[in-house]
C-alpha positions as a printed NumPy array, in Angstrom:
array([[-19.299,  16.775,   2.052],
       [-20.594,  15.278,  -1.667],
       [-18.888,  17.999,  -3.993],
       [-15.941,  17.263,  -2.061],
       [-15.641,  13.719,  -2.294],
       [-16.264,  14.166,  -6.265],
       [-13.95 ,  17.126,  -6.41 ],
       [-11.222,  14.304,  -4.644],
       [-12.236,  11.875,  -7.068],
       [-12.186,  14.255, -10.313],
       [ -7.777,  15.438,  -9.21 ],
       [ -6.725,  11.96 ,  -8.108],
       [ -8.725,  10.732, -11.306],
       [-10.262,   7.799,  -9.547],
       [-13.574,   7.987, -11.862],
       [-13.218,   8.194, -15.043],
       [-10.556,   8.328, -18.152],
       [ -6.462,   8.355, -16.842],
       [ -4.737,  11.047, -14.854],
       [ -1.573,  12.141, -15.109],
       [  1.123,  13.646, -12.698],
       [  3.8  ,  15.506, -13.335],
       [  5.96 ,  14.451,  -9.508],
       [  9.766,  14.711,  -8.257],
       [ 10.106,  11.823,  -6.018],
       [  7.304,  12.728,  -2.924],
       [  4.295,  12.771,  -3.012],
       [  1.936,  13.451,  -0.732],
       [ -1.572,  13.78 ,  -0.123],
       [ -4.079,  15.285,   2.853],
       [ -7.306,  13.728,   2.963],
       [-10.222,  14.766,   5.207],
       [-10.998,  10.844,   6.675],
       [-14.431,  11.292,   6.901],
       [-13.944,  11.994,   2.539],
       [-11.592,   9.19 ,   2.017],
       [-13.891,   6.678,   3.795],
       [-16.738,   8.484,   1.809],
       [-15.635,   7.519,  -1.231],
       [-14.717,   4.483,  -0.281],
       [-18.241,   3.524,   0.698],
       [-19.44 ,   5.492,  -2.312],
       [-17.029,   2.734,  -4.815],
       [-18.172,  -0.347,  -2.884],
       [-14.623,  -0.753,  -0.91 ],
       [-13.54 ,   1.012,   2.557],
       [-10.979,   3.32 ,   2.757],
       [ -7.616,   0.864,   2.464],
       [ -9.554,  -1.028,  -0.173],
       [ -9.454,   3.317,  -1.708],
       [ -5.768,   3.345,  -0.931],
       [ -4.439,   0.102,  -2.67 ],
       [ -7.194,   0.957,  -5.899],
       [ -5.266,   4.545,  -5.615],
       [ -2.041,   2.973,  -5.135],
       [ -2.702,   0.33 ,  -7.923],
       [ -3.752,   3.2  , -10.474],
       [ -0.461,   5.575,  -9.77 ],
       [  1.567,   2.047, -10.559],
       [  0.166,   2.002, -14.056],
       [  0.996,   5.372, -14.757],
       [  4.582,   4.828, -14.253],
       [  4.13 ,   1.651, -16.126],
       [  4.637,  -1.335, -12.804],
       [  1.962,  -3.311, -13.999],
       [  2.446,  -7.272, -14.718],
       [  2.274,  -9.258, -18.266],
       [ -1.882,  -8.658, -18.392],
       [ -1.799,  -5.653, -16.672],
       [ -3.023,  -5.719, -13.012],
       [ -0.305,  -5.01 , -10.823],
       [  0.503,  -6.537,  -7.705],
       [  0.265,  -4.864,  -4.609],
       [  1.1  ,  -6.679,  -1.004],
       [ -0.951,  -5.133,   2.365],
       [  0.784,  -5.722,   5.643],
       [ -1.134,  -6.854,   7.831],
       [ -0.499,  -5.907,  12.086],
       [  0.701,  -9.288,  13.618],
       [  1.932,  -8.357,  16.716],
       [  0.675,  -9.958,  19.463],
       [  0.52 ,  -9.053,  23.248],
       [  4.213,  -8.589,  24.916],
       [  5.338,  -8.31 ,  21.588],
       [  9.541,  -7.08 ,  21.49 ],
       [  8.728,  -7.417,  17.295],
       [ 10.277,  -4.249,  16.108],
       [  8.23 ,  -5.307,  12.986],
       [  6.226,  -7.525,  13.668],
       [  4.293,  -7.654,  10.673],
       [  3.207, -10.197,   7.561],
       [  1.945,  -8.813,   3.866],
       [ -0.907, -10.427,   1.612],
       [  0.033, -10.59 ,  -2.002],
       [ -3.296,  -9.685,  -3.72 ],
       [ -3.398,  -8.52 ,  -7.762],
       [ -6.003,  -5.613,  -8.561],
       [ -6.75 ,  -4.07 , -11.832],
       [ -6.94 ,  -0.485, -12.35 ],
       [ -8.776,   0.702, -15.177],
       [-12.201,  -0.858, -12.668],
       [-10.853,   1.062,  -9.509],
       [-11.788,   3.79 , -11.235],
       [-15.113,   3.722,  -9.998],
       [-15.605,   0.33 ,  -8.187],
       [-13.713,  -1.304,  -5.266],
       [-15.55 ,  -4.504,  -5.178],
       [-13.265,  -6.171,  -6.634],
       [-10.436,  -5.524,  -4.724],
       [-12.679,  -5.807,  -1.935],
       [-12.881,  -9.008,  -2.6  ],
       [ -9.063,  -9.533,  -3.029],
       [ -8.223,  -8.472,   0.067],
       [-10.664, -10.17 ,   2.171],
       [ -9.218, -13.497,   0.516],
       [ -5.768, -13.169,   1.511],
       [ -6.973, -12.346,   4.504],
       [ -8.802, -15.397,   4.906],
       [ -5.973, -17.171,   3.361],
       [ -3.648, -15.892,   5.586],
       [ -5.505, -16.41 ,   8.146],
       [ -5.74 , -20.19 ,   7.257],
       [ -2.297, -20.274,   6.149],
       [  1.069, -18.319,   7.505],
       [  3.339, -17.026,   5.323],
       [  6.228, -19.432,   5.03 ],
       [  8.021, -16.509,   3.928],
       [  8.546, -14.709,   6.64 ],
       [ 10.926, -17.726,   9.443],
       [ 13.686, -16.389,   7.091],
       [ 12.944, -12.582,   7.926],
       [ 15.961, -13.212,  11.21 ],
       [ 18.586, -14.763,   8.306],
       [ 18.292, -11.093,   6.277],
       [ 21.231,  -9.403,   7.651],
       [ 23.361, -12.715,   8.29 ],
       [ 23.304, -12.185,   4.723],
       [ 25.895, -11.058,   2.554],
       [ 23.77 ,  -8.349,   0.214],
       [ 24.829,  -9.84 ,  -2.942],
       [ 22.113, -12.865,  -1.33 ],
       [ 19.626, -10.701,   0.144],
       [ 18.979,  -9.295,  -3.327],
       [ 18.226, -12.631,  -4.996],
       [ 16.223, -13.38 ,  -2.526],
       [ 14.092, -10.337,  -3.268],
       [ 11.953, -12.156,  -5.649],
       [ 10.945, -14.99 ,  -2.873],
       [ 10.506, -11.975,  -0.186],
       [  7.636, -11.092,  -2.776],
       [  5.905, -13.67 ,  -3.893],
       [  8.552, -13.724,  -7.754],
       [  6.458, -10.798,  -7.899],
       [  8.275,  -7.036,  -9.647],
       [  7.038,  -4.893,  -9.414],
       [  5.03 ,  -5.343,  -5.975],
       [  3.468,  -1.859,  -4.614],
       [  2.872,  -1.54 ,  -1.063],
       [  0.028,   0.267,   0.281],
       [  0.234,   0.222,   4.249],
       [ -2.95 ,   2.373,   5.803],
       [ -1.641,   3.071,   9.464],
       [ -4.71 ,   4.06 ,  10.957],
       [ -4.996,   6.162,  14.154],
       [ -1.591,   6.767,  15.223],
       [ -0.427,   7.77 ,  18.616],
       [ -0.24 ,  11.384,  19.688],
       [  3.033,  11.064,  20.13 ],
       [  4.101,  10.44 ,  16.382],
       [  2.39 ,  13.72 ,  15.037],
       [  4.371,  15.53 ,  18.444],
       [  7.967,  14.619,  17.144],
       [  9.969,  18.123,  19.478],
       [  7.351,  17.923,  21.75 ],
       [  4.656,  20.475,  19.765],
       [  1.463,  18.882,  17.779],
       [  2.502,  19.551,  13.804],
       [  0.47 ,  20.594,  11.8  ],
       [  1.076,  16.556,   9.417],
       [  3.245,  13.707,   9.671],
       [  4.316,  12.05 ,   6.052],
       [  7.051,   9.073,   7.078],
       [  9.062,   7.735,   4.117],
       [ 10.366,   4.599,   3.599],
       [ 13.719,   3.985,   1.525],
       [ 14.228,   0.489,  -0.068],
       [ 18.224,   0.324,   0.082],
       [ 19.601,   0.02 ,  -3.431],
       [ 16.818,   0.572,  -5.166],
       [ 17.655,   3.751,  -7.531],
       [ 15.372,   6.327,  -8.987],
       [ 15.381,   4.476, -11.716],
       [ 14.146,   1.7  , -11.024],
       [ 11.166,   3.487,  -9.67 ]])
């Protein structure tokens, strides 16, 4: 397993140096859960902080960084309660990630994530109160509000690990699929903007 983990770190560029990706629109990586947990722990983090670090490294390669070189990462947090029927019961916590250190050490990301989760628990995100109004607003105004939704930060990268999905997700036609990948679409966002 260590050989697989070392190989994966080299392939993804998570240990030393930068990496270049040649891709069109989408990247789908199918990884063993055990290997992801192993790499996250070996780098001082978790599977989720590994994902945030990888997202930051990809953002860096694509030039989606803040003026100081850090990457703003938004992490969805489950807000669903018992008998909750909302379609999207979640909130976001925001952290800044240094992409270079993320290649070899996830402790800063882990600490920043923990602090963001504590802040969220102590004082929930007031931006959530505006979400029910969005469908009622003109598109032009909604587009201007994107800065509010992202905390005024441009180039926010969303890092989300949904974890273990229900079996039905892997059976879109009633039979087990080898793999399932989901893609979020954002209205009005073009390839050039990404």
